[in-house]
C-alpha positions, 0 to 999 in steps of 0.5 A: 118941024118947018123946013131948015130947021134941021139941026138944033142944039138943045142947051140949059138956059139958066146955064152961064156955061151953056149960053157962053158954048152957044155964044161961042158956037155963033162966032164959030159957025161956017154957015148960019144954019144952027138954030138953038133952044134953052131946054126949059122952052116948051118947044124942046119939051115937047121936040125932045119928048116926041124924039124919046129924051128924056130932057137932062139939064146937065146935057147938050144935045143936037138934033141932026139928020133926023137924030138926036145926039148927047152928051160928048157925041153931040159936041163931036157932031156939031164940030162938023158945021164949025169953021176950021180950025174948031172943026178938027176937035170932031178927031177926038170922037175916036176915042172911047166914048165912056171916056168922053162922056166922063170928060163931058159929065166933069165939065158938066158937073162943074159948068157953074163954077167954070162960068155963070152969069151969061145971058147971050146977046145975039144979033138981029139977025140971029135972034130968029135963029133961038127956037121958044114955042 
């Protein structure tokens, strides 16, 4: 892994809700240090498999500090990199993981009904932060 790509969000690139979430992160992040890769990409498949993770399109993964987080834990870790007041969403990590993951899975199950048909429109500066190969 090249230096500087220590924080990567892996998301379902064919999911409108997921693409909207990526766009939201781009708008709310503190610093432009988060990279993005669709789970369907060759890079994501190799990277996640190399970390012992069998990629599942119904979850988000966040790689940070040499660890892969998934589901609600990924979302809470990602909050550390957002501007205020959004980083305070991390407070909900004190709730039982079974509860936060159940909420995460309920949203993931309905994600196509919540938001469909959305493509990310990164700026030229943001384009370099999307990893495909």
